[in-house]
N, C-alpha and C positions, 0 to 999 in steps of 0.2 A: 481792803482796797478792791475796787472794781475797775477793770479795763473793759471798754465797750467799743470795739471797732465797728465801723459802719461802712456800708458799700461793699465793694469787692475785696476779697482777701485771696490774693493770688501771689504768684512768685514775685511780683513787683512790690507788694506790700508786706510780705511775710518776714523779711529781714528786719524791718522797722518794728513789727509786732514782737518778734523774738527779742530784740533789744529792750523793748518796753517791759516784757515779761521778766527778763533777767533783772532789770532795775527794780521792778516791783517786788520780786522775790527776795532781793537783797535787803529791802527796807521793811517788808511786812511778812508776818508769819503765815498769813492766809491771803491768797489772791483769787478773786473771782474773775473769770473771763466770760463775759456776757456776749453771746453771739446773736442775740435777737435782732440786731440791725444789719447783719451781714447778708448781702444779696447773693454772692457767688463765691464758691470755694474751688480751688484747684488742688491738684495732688500735693503740691508743696505745702499748702496751708493745712491740708488734712494730715500730712506727716508731722507737722508741728503740733497739731491738736492731739494726735495720738501720743506723742512724747509728753505733752503737758498733762494729759489724762493719767499718765502713769505715776505722777508725783502727787503725794498727799497734800502738798502745799497749794495746789491749784484746784479750783472747782470750776467746771464748765457748766454754764447755764445758757438758756435760750437756744438750745440745739433743736433745729427743725427735723421733721421726719426724713426729708431729703438729705440733710447733712448726716443723719444717723445711717442712712442707707449707703451713702458714699463711703463713710468711715468703715462700715461693715465690709464693703467690697474690698477695702484695702487692709483688712485683717484685724479690725478693732473688735 
């Protein structure tokens, strides 16, 4: 199963994405989170991505260099 958020991923959207990730994880053994269409991340979204990245059930794809840099700045 693949989730592909688009546009901004900020504190305003992260709660919905978190709920979608939980539902997908309950129904599927492997969940891909494709970030290729995400324009902007804030700290709350990066915190969620760091948590997701620690689980073997989730695979993050479509991560841009700027996303990687921001995640690294926050300890990833």
